[in-house]
N, C-alpha and C positions, 0 to 999 in steps of 0.2 A: 399700745403696741407691745411694750415690754411685758405686760401681764399675759398677753396672748402667747408670746414666745416662751415665757416661763411655764405656762400651762402645757404647751407643746413639749418642752424639755422634760417636765415631770412625767407626762404620759410615756414618752420614749424611755425614760429611766425605769419606770415600772415594768414596761415590756422587756427591757434588757435584763432586769433582775429576775424576770420570769423565764428567761432563756432565749429571747428573740434576738439573735445576732444581727438580723437585718436592721432592727431598730438602732443598734449601735452604729452601723454604717451611716444611717440618717443623722444621728447625733454628731458624728464626726464631720459629716458634710456641712451641717449647719454652722459649726464652730471652727472649722479648720482655717479659714482665711484670716479671721481676726486673730486667732491664736498664733498663726505664723507671723503676722504683722507684729504682734507683741514680742515674740521671740526675736525677730529681726531687730527690733528697736534696742534690744539689750545686747545681742551678740554681734550685730553689724555684719553678719555673714549669712546669706540665704541658705546655702547648703548645710551649714552647721545648724541653723535654725530648723530646717526640715528634719534633720536627724533628731534634734531635741524634741520636736513635735511628735515624732514616732514614739519616742520614749514616754512622752506625756500621755498619749492616748493608750498606750499599754498599761501605764499606771492607773489611768482612769478606768479602764476596763476591769482591772482586778480589784480596784477600791471603790467602785461605784456603789456597792452594797453598803458602804459606810456613809454615803451622802444622806443627810438628815432632813432634807426638804424645808429647812428653816430659812434658807436664803436662795437667791437665784442660782441655778446651776452654773451660769456663766461666771459668777463671782467665784465660786468654788474652783472651776476649771482655770480661770485666768490666774488665780493664786498659784495653782500647780504649774502652769506655764511659766510664770515669772520665777518661781523658786527653782525650777529645773533649769531654766536658762541661766540664772545667776550661778547655780552650782557648776554648770558646764563652763561658764566664763572663768570661774576660778580654776578649773582644770586646764583650760586652754590659755590662760593668762599670758604665758610666755611665747606661745606659738601663734597668737592671733596677729594677722597682718593688718597694718593700719591703712593700707591702700585697698580701695574698693576696685574690683575688676569691672571694667565697663563691658557690657554685653551689647553686641550689635543686634538690632531688631530689624527684621525684614518686613517691609510694607509693600503690599501689592499696589500697583498704580491706580486701581479702581476704588480705593478707600476714600470715603468722603471727608470733607474738612472738619466736620463736627467730631467724627470718630477720632481723627488724627489729633485734634485739640485735646480730647479727653485722654488719649494715650500719653500725649506729651505732658499734660498736667500731672498725671499719676507718676510718670517717670521722674519729673523734676521735683515733685513734692517728696517722693521716696528718697531721691538723692540728697535733698536738703535735710530731711529727717535723719539720714545716715550720718550727717555731719554734726548733728547736735549731740549734747551730752546725753548719756543713756537715760537718766532720770527725766530729762525734759522730753525726749522723744517718746518714752513710755507713757508719761502723763498726758501728753498731747494726743497720742493714739487712743488711750483709754477714754479721754474726755470727748474727743470729736468723732473718732471712728466707732467706738463702742457706745457712745452717748451715755456714759456713766456719770453719776453725780460725784461731787467731791467726797461725800461720805462713802460711796461705794468704792472709789479709788483708794480712800484711806483704808478700808477693810481689806482690799486686795493687796495693796503694796506695803501696808504697815507704815507708810509715810505719815507724818503729822499733817494736819489740815493746812497749817501755815506753809509747810514745805511744798505741798501740792499747789497752792495758790501762787507761790513764788515761781515754781517750775513752769506752771502754765503761762504766767506773765513773761518770764524770760524766754521760755520756749517759743512763744508767738513772736517775740521780737527777734530772736535768733533765727527762726524759720524764715521770717521776712528778709532778714539780712542775707541768709544763705541763698534764698531764691534770687535776690538782686545780684549776688555774686555770680550765680550760675547763668542767669538769663540776661543780665544787663538791660538793654533796650527792649528785648523781647518779652519782658515781664507783663506788659499790658496785653499782649496777644493771648497769653495763657491764663491770665486771671480775670 
């Protein structure tokens, strides 16, 4: 599956480099959700992460002609996302609020239980991930959400292999702890 996605990315990049701006929209659409998730894991602020993501895709558009097709496009992109997010974090260091704003979600009464369960799962997992250390949250998202290998994570983050393994182990434990704190007895319902 990765190979198919990589070929699709390469085809889109060639079209973009040939002047096809619609292909760039497709490339952004394919990678925006994971990129936003990675930026959120570092910045802990969705609005700021969305702003960073706009900057990332502008950089990508103007630098895409430097992509050398020797690695997966996602590896190249996620490295840019992570670097840009960390740079923004340095700028915002003193003004970042530690409190997450809770957003009310409106649910229509006709929604089925399976859909509600899935929405709740995502909500609580994201809340728990927001409470983890940045490196743990980032590595968990890259490993599980992006389905990247430890070697690929090493390439993207410049973390040592041993740090990645430790962050994965601690991150899983801390995620479990955070979910238990958030959900108490309801944890069995959601998981």
